[in-house]
Residue frames as a rotation matrix with the C-alpha (Angstrom) as fourth column:
MET 1
-0.219 -0.685 -0.695 93.14
0.447 -0.703 0.553 95.51
-0.867 -0.189 0.461 101.60
ALA 2
-0.877 -0.117 0.466 92.32
0.480 -0.257 0.839 96.01
0.021 0.959 0.282 97.92
GLU 3
0.071 0.981 0.182 88.71
0.863 -0.152 0.482 96.83
0.501 0.123 -0.857 98.73
GLN 4
0.466 0.031 -0.884 89.83
0.683 -0.648 0.337 99.41
-0.563 -0.761 -0.323 101.28
GLN 5
-0.632 -0.740 -0.228 92.21
0.373 -0.549 0.748 101.00
-0.679 0.388 0.623 98.77
LEU 6
-0.649 0.472 0.597 89.45
0.642 -0.081 0.763 101.15
0.408 0.878 -0.250 96.15
GLU 7
0.437 0.834 -0.336 87.08
0.884 -0.330 0.331 102.75
0.165 -0.442 -0.882 98.70
VAL 8
0.091 -0.476 -0.875 89.70
0.540 -0.715 0.445 105.38
-0.837 -0.513 0.192 99.63
PHE 9
-0.869 -0.468 0.157 90.42
0.365 -0.394 0.844 106.27
-0.333 0.791 0.513 95.99
LEU 10
-0.352 0.808 0.472 86.74
0.750 -0.058 0.658 106.46
0.560 0.586 -0.586 94.98
THR 11
0.484 0.524 -0.701 85.85
0.853 -0.461 0.245 108.56
-0.194 -0.716 -0.670 98.04
SER 12
-0.288 -0.683 -0.671 88.72
0.410 -0.721 0.558 110.98
-0.866 -0.114 0.488 97.30
VAL 13
-0.891 -0.057 0.451 87.72
0.451 -0.232 0.862 111.35
0.056 0.971 0.232 93.67
LEU 14
-0.008 0.987 0.163 84.07
0.838 -0.082 0.539 111.92
0.546 0.141 -0.826 94.52
LEU 15
0.416 0.110 -0.903 84.84
0.762 -0.583 0.280 114.43
-0.496 -0.805 -0.327 97.24
ALA 16
-0.549 -0.730 -0.407 87.28
0.329 -0.637 0.698 116.37
-0.768 0.249 0.589 95.06
THR 17
-0.754 0.359 0.550 84.76
0.568 -0.064 0.821 116.37
0.330 0.931 -0.156 92.17
LYS 18
0.246 0.950 -0.194 81.88
0.905 -0.153 0.398 117.51
0.348 -0.273 -0.897 94.38
ALA 19
0.971 0.036 -0.238 83.80
0.156 -0.846 0.509 120.24
-0.184 -0.532 -0.827 96.20
PRO 20
0.421 -0.872 0.249 87.06
0.599 0.061 -0.799 121.25
0.681 0.486 0.548 94.46
PRO 21
-0.007 -0.497 -0.868 89.64
0.968 -0.221 0.119 122.84
-0.251 -0.839 0.482 96.73
ARG 22
0.920 0.320 -0.225 89.58
0.290 -0.944 -0.157 126.59
-0.263 0.079 -0.962 97.12
ALA 23
0.522 -0.753 0.401 92.42
0.233 -0.326 -0.916 128.73
0.821 0.572 0.005 95.71
ALA 24
-0.093 -0.642 -0.761 95.34
0.969 0.117 -0.216 129.37
0.227 -0.758 0.611 98.02
LYS 25
0.863 0.408 -0.298 95.06
0.488 -0.824 0.287 132.52
-0.128 -0.393 -0.910 100.14
HIS 26
0.511 -0.764 -0.394 98.79
-0.378 -0.611 0.695 133.22
-0.772 -0.206 -0.602 99.88
ALA 27
0.812 -0.230 -0.537 100.85
-0.530 0.097 -0.843 133.09
0.246 0.968 -0.043 96.70
GLU 28
-0.225 -0.939 0.261 103.88
-0.968 0.184 -0.173 131.86
0.114 -0.292 -0.950 98.72
TRP 29
-0.057 0.270 0.961 101.95
-0.484 0.834 -0.263 128.72
-0.873 -0.480 0.084 99.65
ARG 30
0.894 0.447 0.002 101.13
-0.189 0.381 -0.905 127.98
-0.406 0.809 0.425 96.05
GLU 31
0.473 -0.807 -0.352 104.77
-0.747 -0.156 -0.646 128.48
0.467 0.569 -0.677 95.03
LEU 32
-0.374 -0.615 0.694 105.96
-0.888 0.453 -0.077 126.20
-0.267 -0.645 -0.716 97.79
MET 33
0.316 0.582 0.749 103.48
-0.271 0.812 -0.517 123.49
-0.909 -0.040 0.414 96.81
GLU 34
0.943 0.033 -0.330 104.54
-0.332 0.109 -0.937 123.72
0.005 0.993 0.114 93.18
ARG 35
0.039 -0.999 -0.031 108.24
-0.922 -0.024 -0.387 123.42
0.386 0.044 -0.922 94.14
MET 36
-0.307 -0.087 0.948 107.46
-0.689 0.707 -0.158 120.45
-0.656 -0.701 -0.278 96.41
ALA 37
0.738 0.614 0.281 105.58
-0.207 0.602 -0.772 118.82
-0.643 0.511 0.571 93.53
GLU 38
0.707 -0.530 -0.468 108.55
-0.595 -0.088 -0.799 119.31
0.382 0.844 -0.378 91.18
VAL 39
-0.310 -0.879 0.362 111.09
-0.941 0.229 -0.248 117.90
0.135 -0.417 -0.899 93.67
SER 40
-0.101 0.310 0.945 108.91
-0.494 0.809 -0.319 114.90
-0.864 -0.499 0.071 94.54
CYS 41
0.898 0.424 -0.113 108.22
-0.289 0.378 -0.880 114.16
-0.331 0.823 0.462 90.88
GLU 42
0.347 -0.862 -0.368 111.94
-0.777 -0.045 -0.628 114.21
0.525 0.504 -0.686 90.12
ALA 43
-0.447 -0.518 0.730 112.65
-0.862 0.467 -0.196 111.91
-0.239 -0.717 -0.655 93.04
TYR 44
0.336 0.706 0.623 109.88
-0.368 0.707 -0.603 109.51
-0.867 -0.027 0.498 92.04
ARG 45
0.931 0.007 -0.364 111.02
-0.358 0.204 -0.911 109.32
0.068 0.979 0.193 88.45
GLY 46
0.001 -1.000 -0.008 114.59
-0.932 0.002 -0.362 108.85
0.362 0.008 -0.932 89.61
ILE 47
-0.400 -0.079 0.913 113.58
-0.611 0.765 -0.201 105.80
-0.683 -0.639 -0.354 91.64
VAL 48
0.495 0.753 0.434 111.13
-0.197 0.584 -0.787 104.31
-0.846 0.304 0.437 89.13
PHE 49
0.995 0.016 -0.099 113.10
-0.100 0.086 -0.991 104.83
-0.008 0.996 0.087 85.96
LYS 50
0.444 -0.896 -0.033 116.73
-0.575 -0.256 -0.777 105.02
0.688 0.364 -0.628 87.04
HIS 51
0.154 -0.383 0.911 117.27
-0.925 0.269 0.269 102.98
-0.348 -0.884 -0.313 90.18
PRO 52
-0.490 -0.444 -0.750 119.00
-0.780 0.607 0.150 99.73
0.389 0.659 -0.644 89.09
HIS 53
-0.989 0.090 -0.114 117.01
0.129 0.905 -0.405 97.52
0.066 -0.416 -0.907 91.47
PHE 54
-0.598 0.801 0.018 113.60
-0.707 -0.517 -0.482 99.05
-0.377 -0.301 0.876 91.17
ILE 55
-0.036 0.620 -0.784 112.09
-0.836 0.411 0.364 96.54
0.548 0.668 0.504 88.72
GLU 56
-0.549 -0.248 -0.798 113.25
0.137 0.915 -0.378 93.64
0.825 -0.317 -0.468 90.87
TYR 57
-0.982 0.186 -0.046 111.80
-0.002 -0.250 -0.968 95.36
-0.191 -0.950 0.246 93.97
PHE 58
-0.411 0.880 -0.237 108.49
-0.899 -0.435 -0.058 96.15
-0.154 0.189 0.970 92.24
ARG 59
-0.061 0.391 -0.918 107.98
-0.586 0.731 0.350 92.64
0.808 0.560 0.185 90.98
ASN 60
-0.584 -0.219 -0.781 108.77
0.380 0.777 -0.502 91.08
0.717 -0.590 -0.371 94.39
ALA 61
-0.955 0.137 -0.264 106.94
0.193 -0.389 -0.901 93.58
-0.227 -0.911 0.345 96.58
THR 62
-0.420 0.844 -0.333 103.71
-0.782 -0.523 -0.339 93.97
-0.460 0.118 0.880 94.61
PRO 63
-0.064 0.479 0.875 101.08
0.189 0.867 -0.461 91.72
-0.980 0.136 -0.146 93.09
GLU 64
-0.164 -0.030 -0.986 101.94
-0.761 -0.632 0.145 93.11
-0.627 0.775 0.081 89.64
GLU 65
-0.906 -0.227 -0.356 102.19
-0.412 0.656 0.632 89.70
0.091 0.719 -0.689 87.91
GLU 66
-0.705 0.705 0.079 99.01
0.581 0.638 -0.506 88.43
-0.407 -0.311 -0.859 89.50
LEU 67
0.011 0.698 -0.716 97.17
-0.067 -0.713 -0.698 91.55
-0.998 0.056 0.039 88.44
GLY 68
-0.539 -0.295 -0.789 98.41
-0.775 -0.194 0.602 90.98
-0.331 0.936 -0.124 84.92
ASN 69
-0.987 0.158 -0.024 96.58
0.143 0.937 0.319 87.66
0.073 0.312 -0.947 84.90
LEU 70
-0.338 0.916 -0.217 93.23
0.482 -0.030 -0.876 89.30
-0.808 -0.401 -0.431 85.77
ASN 71
-0.504 0.274 0.819 90.87
0.787 -0.247 0.566 90.50
0.357 0.929 -0.091 83.09
ILE 72
-0.041 0.430 -0.902 90.25
0.789 -0.540 -0.293 93.93
-0.613 -0.724 -0.317 84.64
GLY 73
-0.192 -0.040 -0.981 90.52
-0.321 -0.942 0.101 96.11
-0.927 0.334 0.168 81.55
SER 74
0.836 0.544 -0.075 89.82
-0.207 0.186 -0.960 96.19
-0.508 0.818 0.268 77.86
ARG 75
0.558 -0.727 -0.400 93.53
-0.613 -0.036 -0.790 95.87
0.559 0.686 -0.466 77.03
PRO 76
0.450 -0.492 -0.746 96.34
0.555 0.808 -0.199 93.54
0.700 -0.324 0.636 78.10
ALA 77
0.861 -0.121 -0.494 98.11
0.426 -0.359 0.830 94.49
-0.278 -0.926 -0.257 81.34
ARG 78
-0.090 -0.953 -0.290 101.38
0.215 -0.302 0.929 95.10
-0.973 0.021 0.232 79.46
ARG 79
0.512 0.145 -0.847 102.09
-0.692 -0.515 -0.506 96.80
-0.509 0.845 -0.163 76.16
ARG 80
0.390 -0.438 -0.810 104.69
-0.530 0.613 -0.586 94.12
0.753 0.658 0.007 75.43
LYS 81
0.899 -0.067 -0.434 106.31
0.338 0.736 0.587 91.28
0.280 -0.674 0.684 77.35
GLY 82
0.038 -0.927 -0.373 109.26
0.993 0.078 -0.092 91.96
0.114 -0.367 0.923 79.63
GLY 83
-0.171 -0.220 0.960 110.68
0.337 -0.929 -0.153 95.37
0.926 0.297 0.233 80.01
GLY 84
-0.926 -0.265 -0.270 110.27
0.349 -0.323 -0.880 97.82
0.146 -0.909 0.391 82.80
VAL 85
-0.417 0.804 -0.424 107.44
0.468 -0.210 -0.858 99.86
-0.779 -0.557 -0.288 84.21
GLU 86
-0.577 0.164 -0.800 107.05
-0.593 -0.757 0.273 101.69
-0.561 0.632 0.535 80.92
THR 87
-0.888 0.234 -0.396 105.50
-0.182 0.612 0.769 98.53
0.423 0.755 -0.501 79.49
LEU 88
-0.691 0.652 -0.313 102.75
0.674 0.425 -0.604 98.46
-0.261 -0.628 -0.733 82.13
ARG 89
-0.230 0.727 0.647 99.38
0.389 -0.541 0.746 99.99
0.892 0.424 -0.158 81.56
ALA 90
-0.452 0.019 0.892 97.94
-0.519 -0.819 -0.245 102.38
0.725 -0.574 0.380 84.10
ILE 91
0.587 0.776 0.233 95.51
-0.631 0.258 0.732 100.10
0.508 -0.576 0.640 85.96
PRO 92
0.746 -0.307 -0.591 97.95
0.476 0.867 0.151 97.34
0.466 -0.393 0.792 86.94
TRP 93
-0.325 -0.905 0.273 100.73
0.440 -0.400 -0.804 99.87
0.837 -0.141 0.529 87.63
ILE 94
-0.318 0.240 0.917 98.69
-0.623 -0.782 -0.011 102.04
0.714 -0.575 0.398 90.00
PHE 95
0.726 0.686 0.049 96.89
-0.508 0.487 0.710 99.16
0.464 -0.541 0.702 91.66
ALA 96
0.561 -0.590 -0.581 100.07
0.576 0.782 -0.239 97.12
0.595 -0.201 0.778 92.23
TRP 97
-0.440 -0.762 0.474 102.01
0.213 -0.602 -0.770 100.15
0.872 -0.238 0.428 93.49
CYS 98
-0.145 0.482 0.864 99.30
-0.792 -0.580 0.191 101.10
0.593 -0.657 0.466 96.00
VAL 99
0.856 0.499 -0.140 98.40
-0.334 0.738 0.586 97.59
0.395 -0.455 0.798 97.17
GLY 100
0.415 -0.785 -0.460 102.07
0.597 0.616 -0.514 96.75
0.687 -0.062 0.724 97.54
GLY 101
0.708 -0.081 -0.702 102.60
0.619 -0.407 0.672 99.68
-0.340 -0.910 -0.238 99.91
GLY 102
-0.096 -0.845 0.525 104.92
0.986 -0.152 -0.065 101.43
0.135 0.512 0.848 97.49
VAL 103
0.510 0.342 0.789 103.35
0.332 -0.925 0.187 104.79
0.794 0.167 -0.585 98.03
ALA 104
0.924 -0.073 0.375 104.70
-0.356 -0.523 0.775 105.05
0.139 -0.849 -0.509 101.54
VAL 105
0.649 -0.653 0.391 107.61
-0.190 0.358 0.914 102.64
-0.736 -0.668 0.108 101.82
GLY 106
0.880 -0.257 0.400 109.03
0.476 0.459 -0.750 102.20
0.009 0.851 0.526 98.33
SER 107
0.563 -0.700 0.438 111.55
-0.195 -0.628 -0.753 104.96
0.803 0.339 -0.491 98.44
CYS 108
0.513 -0.372 0.774 112.54
-0.850 -0.092 0.519 104.12
-0.122 -0.924 -0.363 102.01
LEU 109
0.737 -0.201 0.645 113.33
0.063 0.971 0.230 100.53
-0.673 -0.129 0.729 101.06
LEU 110
0.801 -0.407 0.440 115.19
0.529 0.136 -0.838 101.46
0.281 0.903 0.324 97.89
TRP 111
0.366 -0.686 0.629 117.28
-0.227 -0.721 -0.654 104.13
0.902 0.097 -0.420 99.49
GLY 112
-0.179 -0.459 -0.870 117.81
0.618 0.636 -0.462 102.34
0.766 -0.620 0.170 102.81
TRP 113
-0.443 0.084 0.892 116.13
-0.490 -0.857 -0.163 104.99
0.751 -0.509 0.421 104.99
């Protein structure tokens, strides 16, 4: 699963770099996308930083601790011991979140949808 995720991410980055998306034909579309981005960012931050059970969910639903034991970067996996997601560095955070299925199901599980 991890290899598949890595392949998807790398392919996406390479394709976007090689052929950046064209500008929107209609200003309304761009405005709608910007509003959707704002709303989704607020919802995401609300779950990750404010939901009282998110840290427990994240640690139980992802391989975050296991990733922290791997030597996959030039720095430690955490800025300091304990704490919440703000102590994680980018590589273990993104990898654990994606491998754990959090991208699609995290908010559904947390909010009971």
